[in-house]
Residue, then its C-alpha position, 0 to 999 in steps of 0.5 A: m487457524s492456519t499455521v502456513p506462513v505467508e510466502i515472502r519472496t526475497l528478490n535481488s533486483w528490479a528485474e527479478f521482481i518483474e519476472s516474478v510478478r509476470k509468473g504470478p501466483v499459481r497453484i499446481l493442480d496436477s502434472a498437467r494443470q495449473a490454476y491462476p487467480h481471477e484477480v490479484l490485488f497489490r499494495g506497496h510498502a516503503n518498510t517491510d515491517w508495516r502491517l496490512w491494516a486500515p488508516l483508521d485502525r492504525r490511529l485507534t491503536t497504541w503500543v504498550r509495554r507489558p510487565d515482562g518488557t514485551l510490546e503489544y498494541w492496544s486497540a480501541r476497536k477491540t476494547q470498545g467493540l464493533a458497535w462503538y467502531d461502527n458509530l465512530c466510522s459513521r461520525v467520521l464519514n458524516q463530518f467528511k460529507q459536511a465538509c465536502r458541501g459545495v466542493p466542486d465535482v463532489d457528488p452529493t448523491a454519492t454512496d457512503d463507500e464512494y465518499w470513503a473512497l474519495g476521502r481515502h485519496f485525500d488522507l481521510l482516516t478511513p476503515l478502507l485499505d488501499w490496493t491497486l490492480s497493478p504491481y508496478v503502481a504498487a512498486f512505485f508507491a513503495f519506492a517513492e515513499r521510501l525515497r521521499y523519506m530518505e530525502h529528509g535524511g541527506s543525499l539519496a546518492y549516499t543513502v540508497k547506494g549500498n543500502k541493505g534495506s528493502v521495500r515490500v510489494w504485497a500481492m493478494a490472490m483472489w483464488d476463490e470467494i474470500e469475501i464475507p459480507g460485513q466482515f471482509e469485503i473488496v470495495r470497488a467504489y469509484p466516485r466521480a471526483s476521484a481521478r486519482q483512484r482511476a489513474q492508480s487502478g485503485l480499489f480497497t479492502r475493508l476488514r471488520s472483525e471483532e478479533h483481528l485488525e490486520v489482514v495477515p492474522y485475519f487470513a491466518s484465522r481463516g486458513l487463507t495465508d496462501h492467498l498472500v505473497a510478499y515481494d521484498l525488493p532491495i532499496d538500491a534497486a530504486s533507480h532502475a525501478m523508477r526509470d522503468l516506471q517512467l517508461m511505463n508512464i507511471t509517474p507522479a503526474t499520471l498517478f496524481p492528475d491534479l496540482h499535487g501530481a504536477a508539483w511532484q512531477a516538476n520536482v522530479d523532472n528538475n532533479l530536486i529529488h535526485w532520482n537521476s543521481l542514484m545511477y552514479d557510484f558513490n565513494p563514502d571515503a571520498d570528499q563530499d560537498p557540504 
């Protein structure tokens, strides 16, 4: 098992993130040569504590307290085994296929992976974990999810300005052949009805392991932690990030080319989510409107 920890790059600004991802992961071969991965996958997290595991595995897991007071998670997949897990996945997928009958633009001849990919973009609990080929799309999701969460707690101008928390963008470098059929796979299914996936440059990973539910410990078991990099960005960089991303045409309307994206975009454009107000300084000691 690899003892090399995953590299975490703690950044101070949105500009530092842009500079860092432009340089990308690189391996120094010798004084004159460097090696770059043929592809890099990215994923955005609104919370740096979130793990790299699929939605279905998260749902099949619960936290339990040990007698010594420590917390650990109990996994139905690890307890019941892969045969049970595979059967559950088949049941979920078949139920989704049946519910899709007659839905416009859904191809009844689509492959299982195409159905999984389609369902994932509409909140189906799947064994697939979402990634994107764009670091900026990943950053959008990290900041947007954090902002929408914070919106429920009060004024974003208050909660974002000076907030010491961070969001995270994961990068997975494809240095070499890391896929093992039936165990860890890159899923590149593009269903006909998945305009969201195409707009987001989306693809997926599938981890099917008897022992590991999450990508990080699984990679550690194979000595592949150098394939992962975590970029931690300060929350108070959100205003600059979202403004730049809009200039890149990375917006709710472009990433979600449907009614959901249209409604989200209208809220943003009408300042209901208050992204524009984040640029103003906030004085917590001053009188505030109720």
